[in-house]
N, C-alpha and C positions, 0 to 999 in steps of 0.2 A: 517586592521581588517575586518574579514568576517561578513557581515550583517546577523543577526539571523532573518530569516523569519518564521521558524517553531519552535514549542515548543517540546522539548523532556523532559519527566519526569526526575527529579533528581534521580529516581530509575533505570535509564537506563544508558548505556554506549555504545559508538560506538567501535567496535572491528573487528578483522579479522574474516570473515565468511567462512565456508566450502561451502556454497551455492554460494556466489558471492562476492568476494573481501571484502568489508566492510558490516557489519551488525549491527543491534541494539540488545543489550543483556540486560537482567535483572541484575542489579547490586545487587539488593536485592529482596526479595519476593514481589510479586504484587498480589493483590486480584482481583477476577472476577469483571468486569465492571469498574475497575479503569482506569483513563485516562493514556494512554501510550505516545501519541504524538498528536499534532495538526499540520496538514499540512498548511504551509503558503506560501505566494507568491503573484503573480498578476494574475488576471483573463484575459484569452485570448481565442481566438476562434481557430477552427481547421485549418483554413487557415494560421494563425500565426504559429501554431505547425508544419504544413507540410513544411513551408518555413524556419524553424529554423535551425541553424547549428547543427552539430552532438553532440556537448557538451550538448545541450539542452535536448536530449533524456533521458528518465528514471528519469528525475527530476520533472516531472509533473504528476498530476493525474486528472482524469475526475471529474467534479463537477456537470455537467448538460449536456443535449444534446448538443454536439459540443462546450462545454466550459470546460476549464482546469484551474488549478492553479499551478503555479510554478514560477521559476525565469525568468527574462527577460534579465539579464546581466550575463555573465560568472562568474564574481566575486561573484555573489549571489548564485550560484549553491550549493555549500557546505552548506551554511546556510539555504537553503530551503529544504534540504534532510531530510527525516525521517528514512532512512536506513533500512526500513522494506523490507526484501527480500520476494520473493514468497515461499510459501510452500503449498502442497496439504493437509497438516495436520497442519493448522495454530493455533496460540494461541491468535491472536488479530483480531478484526473485526472493521468495520466502524459503527459509530453512526452519522447520519446526512450525511454530505458530506466530512468533513475534520478532524473529531475527531476519533481517533483510541483508542479502549478500549480492556482490557483483556477479552477474551471469557471464560476463566476459571482461577483458581488460577495458578500462574506461580512461579516457583522456581528460586532463584538466579542462574545465569549462563546460563539459557535457552536463545536461540536466539529468538527474537520477530519477528514473521513472519505473513503475511496475505496472503490469497489466492487472487490473482489478479482478479479472477472471481467476487469478491465482489465490485470492483471499475471500471473495464474496460468494455467498449462496443466499440470495435475497430475491425480492420481487420487483426491483426497479428496472426502468428503461430510460436512457438519456442519450442525448446527442454527444458524440465524441469530438473533442477539440484537439486531439494530439497532432494532427497534421502529418502523420507518417504515411509513407507510400502504401503500407499495408493496413491503413486505417479501416476499421469495420464500420465506421460512420455512426452506428448505434450500439451502445453498450447495454447489457442486461446483467442482472444479478445471477443469471443462469448460464453465462458464457462458459463457465468451467466445464459444462457438459459437452461442449464441442470437441469432437475427436481430434481435429487439427490443432486445437489449443492444448489439449492433453498431451499430444506428442511434442509440440513445440516447447512446452514448459515442464516436461517430465523432470522430476527432482526439484522443482522450484514452486510447487504448490504448497499451500498451508496444509499442515498435517491432517486436519479433519477432512479436507477436500481430497487429499491423496487417498485416504481410506475409502471415501465414497467412489472414487474413480476405479479402485481395485475391485470393488464388489461386483 
């Protein structure tokens, strides 16, 4: 049995995504500000993340400066995932550090995505696969610093990023 570390709303379903393998989809209509998922797992530091095996990657999210939440055992990975792929035109955002909510009303069948700029403060750079009209083409772990994104996602950034933005 796969341990369930994260909560996914019963209004959601995991399915095949055009963005990246698996994705989270609305099974039925979801109203603005409704809770979509809550990321679960264990808290660990950046040194643990950097020394982790490859299976560990993309199963964690930042919750504070140099602190992350995610699985610590490979058998927990699937149950800790929220399956929210990145999009430059997302429909869900963060409230606090681990709660993801609808940023607008969402129709059944839509893929539930968040912009990783709302959760990440890291040193990566990668090609974007979201396919949205407003696609940035390249994502970085520092996109949260962009003023246009700070304005676009005001109120939907992870708590620790909101604090950095306000400084």
